[in-house]
N, C-alpha and C positions, 0 to 999 in steps of 0.2 A: 144340582146339575142341570144345565140347559142343553136340550138335545135338538138336533135336526133329524127329521125322519125322511128317509129316501125310499120311495116305493114306485111301483109300476113296472117299466121295462119292456123291451121288445121280446116277449116270451109267451109261450103257451099258457103260462101261469100268471099273466098280467093281471087278470081280474082277481085272482086269489090274493095277490099282493095288495090290491086296493082294499079288499075285505079285511085282510090282516092288519093293514095300517089303521083302518077305522076302529077295529077292536083294540089295538094298542093305544089309540088316543083315549079310549074310555078308561084304560088302566092307568096311564101316566099323566093324563090331564094337562095342566098348565106347564109341566116340566118340558113338554115338547114346544119349542119356540118357533120352529120352522118346519112346514110340511113341503117336501120337495118331490114333485111328481115327474117321472121320466116317461114320456109317451112313446108310442110305437115308432115315431120318426126320430127318436133319440134327441128330443128337445126337453129341456128342464123347465118346469114351471113352479112358481112359488104360490102355494095354495093357502087361502085363509082358513083358519080352524073351523069357522061356521060352514064352510063349503065341503067339509070332509064327509060327504054323503055319496053313496054309490051312484045315484042317477046323475050327479054333477059330472061324473067322468063318462058314463055311458052315453050321455047326450052331447058330449064334446064341449061343455061349458067351460072346462078348464082352459081352453084356448084363449079366453078373454083375460086370464091371469097374467101377471108379469112373467116374461120369459127370462130365465137367469142363465149364467154361464159359469162353468167350473174352471177355476183358475188356481193359482198358487194360494194355498192355505184356506180355500173355501169356495163358496158360490157367491156370485155378485150380480146385483141388478144394475142396469144401465139407465142413466138419466141425463138430463141436459147438463148437469154439473159434474158428470163423470160417473164412475162406477162406485157402488156402495156394497160392502160385504154383508151377506145375510148373517144375522146374529145367532150363533149357537156355539156351544163348547165342544160337543162331541156328536158326530153323525152316526145314526143307526142305519145300517144297510138292511132294508126289509124287502128287497127285490128277490122274489122266488124264481127259480129256474134260470134261463139264459140271462145274461147281463149281470145279475146279482150273484149267482152261485157258480158261474163258470170261470170267474177270475177277471173278466173284462173290467168291471168297476173297481175291483180291488186293486188292479194295476194302476188305474187312473188316480184313485184316491191316494195311493202310496206315492205315485209320481208327483202329485201336486201337494204333498205333505198335509193332507187332510186327516185329522184325528178321527178314527171311526171304529165302531164296534161291528165286527163281522169277520168272516174267514178271509185270510190273506190268499195270495195267488196259488201257492202250492196246495194249500188245504182245499181251496175251491176246485182245482183241477182233479184232485184225487177223490173227492166226495161227489162231485157232479157226475162223474163217469163211473157207473156201477162196476164196470170191468176193472177199472183202476182200484176201486174200493176193495174188490175181491183180492187183488194182488197185494194191496197194503195189509189187509188182514192176514193173508198167508205169510207175509214177511214177518209179522209180529206174533205168529203162532196162534191166531184167533180163529175159531171155528166159523165156517160159512157153509151153506148148502152147496153141493156139487152143481156145476152149471155148464152150459154150452154157450159160447159167444159166436154170434153170426154177424157178418156184414154183407151177406147176400142171401139168396134163397137156396142155400145148400142144406137141404133137408136130411142128407145122409149123416150129418153130424148128430142127429137126434136118435140114431139107431141104438145107441148105448143106454138110452134113458127110458124109464117106464112111465106110462101115462097114469094119471093126468099130469100135465106140465103147466107151469105159469110162464107166460112170455111177456117181457117188459122192454120198452124202449130203453136203450142204454143211457141216454142223457136226458131224462125227463122225470119229473116227480108228480106228486098229487094224483097218482093212479091213472094218469093220462095214457091211453093206448094199451093198458094192461088187459090181457085176456087169458082165459084158461083153455088149454087144449085137452079135451077129454079122450080123444081117440085119433088114430093116425089120419083118418080122412079129413079132419079139421085143420091139419097143419098148414096147407097151402093158403087157405082162406084167411086164417088168423095172422099168418106171417105177412100177407099182403096188407092187412089192416095196420099192423104195428109198423111196418116199413113206411107207411105214410107219415108217421110222426118222426122217425129217426132212421138213419141209414145203418144203424147198428142196433143189435138186439141181444138181450140176455135171456136165457131160458133155464129154468130151475124146476126140480120136482115140486109139485103142488101138494103141500102138507095141510090137508083140511082138518080143522079142529085142533091144530097145534096152538099151544099157549104163546101169546105174543105180549111183549112188554116194552114200554117207552121210558127212557131215562134221559133227562137233560142235565146239563151242568156246564161248568167253566172254571177257570182259575181267577181268583180275585186277590186284591191287595187288602189285607185286614191287619191293622196295627203294625204296618211295616213288613208283614210277612206275606209270602205268596202261598195261598192255600186253595185246595180244591173244594168246590161246593157242588153237591148233587141235589137234584130235585126229588120230589116224591116219585116213586116208580108207579107208572100207570099201566093197568091192564085194559086195553081198549075193548069195549063191549061192542062187537061188530059181527058182520057176516063173514063169509070166506075172505073177501077183501073189499075195501072201501072203493066205491065208484068215484069218479071225478066230482060229481055233484055232492056226494056225502062229504068228501074232503073239503070241498068249497065251503060248505056250511060249518064244518068242524074248525076251519081256520078262523072263523069269526067268533068263536066262543070266548066268554070272559069269566065264566064261573070256575072255581077251583075243582080239582078232581079228587076222587077217593083213592086212598092208598091201596095198592094191590096186596092181596094176601100172598106173601112170598116168604120162603124160609130165609133165615139170616145167611145161610151158606150161599144160596143163589143170589141174594142181594149183594153179598160181598164179591161174588164172581163178576156180576155186572159192573160194579164199581171199578174192579180191577181192569176189565176189558175197556171200559170207557176211558180210564186214565191212560192206558197204553196207547189208545188211538188219539187222544186229545193232545198230549204233550210230546213235542213242542209245536206240532203242525198247526193246531187250532187255537193257539193262544191269541186272545183278542176277540174271540167269538163265543156266543152262547149257542151250543149245538145240542141236537137230540139224537141219540142212538136208539134204533129199534131192534129189539132182540127176539129170537125164538128160543124157547126152552124145549129140548127134545131129550128124553131119557136123563133128566137132571143135569144136562149139559147146556151151556149158553152158546147160542149161535148168533153172529151178527147178521141182521137182515140188511140194514142200510144206515148210512150216516146222513142226517139232515143238517147241512151246515147253516141254514137259515130257517129254522122251524116256524110254522105259522104263529104269528104274533109273538115270536121269540119264546114260545112255550111258557109264557108267563104263568099260565094256569097250573103249572106243575110245581111252582115255587111258593113257599110260605110268605116270603118277603122279597118279592121280585124287584121292587124299586131299590131296596138296599143293595142287592146283588148287582143290578145293572150299573149303579153308580160306582161300584168297586171293581168292575171287570178289569183284569190285568191286560194292558195293551202292550204289544211288542215295542221295544225301543230300537229304532234304527241305529245302526253303527255309523257314526260320522266318518266320512272319508275326506281327509284334508287334501285339497288341491293346491300343491305348492309350486309346481312347474320346475322343481329341482332338476329333474332329468333333462328337460329342454335347456335350462340355464347352463348345466354342465357341458352339454354339447356345444352351446354357443361359445363358452369360454375356451373350449379345446380347439376351436377353429383358428 
């Protein structure tokens, strides 16, 4: 399979996407035929494999690369003899945060009939917005922690909750803007900080020492059959919660992880929850679900629709799975003009 890799974006997670792309290059090697960088001005650039280094982007050297355009069926360079299509079979959307995970690029890629691995519009909207994710989980009967949703400084909504609390920007990942409120006098200050990142905030009870697990997966086509594949379940070894800097480094890892020590019952529960969330919304994407285990029950923490480096480190044979990801098939709509023709004949 020949892949195009799309990364960057106008997002707080722009740099994480670059690190993620560099790590995935190490894993997939020559099967990535085109590196496509989206800068903060929403311009696409075609990057040479040898230039896939973090300083190349931080120093702005990418601006000397060919600028390319998204059009029907792919990306195109422009030359004296006209446009030429950038060669790849399937595009991998590796833009974390806004642009990549909020549905903007999914809409464009679908509109221009570009074959891609990544969440589609509805999946992006429901997973990028933590409040919507909570509603999706509730609709499917999946446990989540109780929460308060704020879109202003209405601290009265916190009266029903006990401290400590964890406060999160509603539409941001990678631990950006996250803080812990240990007592009431810290509320105003921490909310001020978080509202700098997002106009909406989600607040949950902070469960220190709770067991947390990560599970990735997708649907693939194997011997003509549609089947689910699940990754190794990882138990992250970490502090209360990862800072932005720690997640930044975590996104660049290439080594495989150790399997979590987990009972077969809990593993089966996580697989069942993952499957209920994934199908059919996330078909076409490799996603990661992060879970809490409290009192032998599984709680959904969040859905990561484009995990760092596509969570390759959780899979035994990532290249095999990536090549077989089941992509949604658009329903063809015939344009016949029968209705207009009937009207014309009736006149």
